[in-house]
C-alpha positions in Angstrom: 72.2 16.0 -47.4 72.7 19.6 -48.4 71.4 22.3 -46.2 69.4 25.4 -47.2 72.6 27.4 -46.7 74.5 25.1 -49.1 71.8 25.6 -51.7 71.8 29.4 -51.4 75.6 29.4 -51.6 75.4 27.3 -54.8 72.9 29.6 -56.3 75.0 32.6 -55.5 78.1 31.1 -57.0 76.3 30.0 -60.1 74.7 33.5 -60.5 78.2 35.1 -60.5 79.5 32.5 -63.1 76.6 30.7 -64.8 78.8 28.4 -66.9 77.0 25.2 -66.2 73.5 23.9 -65.7 72.8 24.7 -62.1 70.2 22.0 -61.7 72.7 19.3 -62.8 75.1 20.0 -60.0 76.3 16.8 -58.4 75.2 16.3 -54.8 72.1 18.6 -55.2 69.8 16.1 -56.9 67.1 16.5 -54.3 66.9 20.3 -55.1 67.0 19.8 -58.9 63.5 21.2 -59.5 64.2 24.3 -57.4 67.5 24.9 -59.0 66.0 24.4 -62.5 63.3 27.0 -61.7 65.9 29.4 -60.3 68.2 29.0 -63.4 65.2 29.6 -65.8 64.1 32.6 -63.8 67.6 34.2 -64.0 68.0 33.4 -67.7 64.6 35.0 -68.4 65.6 38.1 -66.5 68.9 38.4 -68.3 67.3 38.0 -71.6 64.7 40.7 -70.8 67.5 43.0 -69.8 69.4 42.3 -72.9 66.4 43.0 -75.1 65.7 46.3 -73.2 69.3 47.3 -73.7 69.2 46.4 -77.4 66.0 48.5 -77.8 67.7 51.4 -76.1 70.7 51.1 -78.3 68.5 51.0 -81.4 66.8 54.2 -80.4 70.2 55.9 -79.8 71.4 54.7 -83.2 68.2 56.0 -84.8 68.8 59.4 -83.2 72.3 59.4 -84.7 71.0 58.4 -88.0 72.9 55.1 -88.3 72.1 51.4 -88.1 72.2 49.5 -84.9 75.1 47.5 -86.3 77.1 50.6 -87.0 76.3 51.9 -83.5 77.6 48.6 -81.9 80.7 48.8 -84.1 81.4 52.4 -82.9 80.8 51.3 -79.3 83.4 48.5 -79.7 85.9 50.9 -81.3 85.4 53.3 -78.4 85.9 50.5 -75.9 89.1 49.4 -77.6 90.4 52.9 -77.8 89.8 53.4 -74.1 91.6 50.2 -73.2 94.6 51.3 -75.5 94.8 54.6 -73.7 94.7 53.0 -70.4 97.4 50.5 -71.4 99.6 53.3 -72.7 99.3 55.1 -69.4 100.3 52.0 -67.5 103.3 51.5 -69.8 104.4 55.1 -69.2 104.3 54.4 -65.5 106.3 51.2 -66.0 103.4 48.8 -65.1 103.4 46.3 -68.0 101.3 43.8 -66.1 98.5 46.3 -65.6 98.9 47.4 -69.3 98.4 43.8 -70.4 95.3 43.5 -68.1 93.9 46.7 -69.5 94.2 45.4 -73.1 92.3 42.3 -72.1 89.5 44.4 -70.7 90.1 44.3 -67.0 92.2 46.1 -64.5 
């Protein structure tokens, strides 16, 4: 039988990397309903945040006089440019491993 601490650890781990259905976790069958509610609550919050962010971006795009799609494209280009500059600096400092990580989006 899993303890309350086990359930909370499971929730925390899933929250950091929600790549499976939490409520289907083997060994936690007796907590299935609680885990399902937790997953649904988290997914609802994430969706609400995503929608608020999208609305904010759409307002910014409107201020700039462009479509939201163009705004997102520009945002992606700026992110790519930033990663390239970061990678170049790592290469200048003879740190190819960090340059590779920067190009992938994480340092």
